[in-house]
N, C-alpha and C positions, 0 to 999 in steps of 0.2 A: 700899363706897358709894363711887362714884367722885367727879375735884370737874364734872362736867357736873353726877351726881342734883344733891351738891352744893352749888355756883349757882343751882343750878333753888328751890333748898326759904329760903337768904338767900331769892333774893330775892321771891323772893315772900312769903314775910316782914316785908322792907324797901321791897318797890314800885320802888324803883328801881335798883334794882342787873338790870333785868330785857335790860340790854340788857349785856352786861359780854362777851366777846370773852374762849373759854376758853383762847389761846391765851395770855393775860394774866395767867391762873394757870398757865404753863405752865412744867417746869423742862427742857425737850429741855434749852435748850443745856447745860447743869450737869451734869446725869449725860451726856452725852459728854465735859463736860469733864476728868468721872473716872474716865468707861471709858480716854478720852487717858490721860490721868495714870496705871492702873493699866499698861497697857500700856507707856509708857513705862518704867514701875518693869520691871514683865519681863521686859524688851528692853537696861534696865539691867546686869539681875542676868547679864542669860545676853549678856555681850560685845555688846550689838549695837550699839552704838554710836550707829552713824544712824540708828540707828530711832529708842534713846531719843531722841536728838533732837529729831528732825522729829514723831513724837508730845506733847511733852513742848510748842515749839509752835505745836503746834492745839490745844494743854492750852491753854497763856496763851492767844491767837485770842478761844478757844467764850467762858473766862471774861472776857473785854475787852469783848464783846459782851452775855451775859448782864447784867455792870453796868452797861450804856449802855441794854439797853429798862430795863432790871429800872426806874431813871432813870427815864427821857423815859418808863413806864407810870404813876410817882411824879407822877410834872408837871402829869399827863395829868388 
């Protein structure tokens, strides 16, 4: 069962969540941040310090974007 069918069933039960965007419940930024964090760890173990640093920077920014969007979606 994916998120769209879950939201659809919740929306039909509550009646007030019919226009909920699936993007609000998506964790794509967080998943990408975890992927870049793992890439950074592997690169650091293998000695590629430049790739590890760049991957950690990307992961950090993705987490920041995720947190900002999460706060905005909670406030709206």
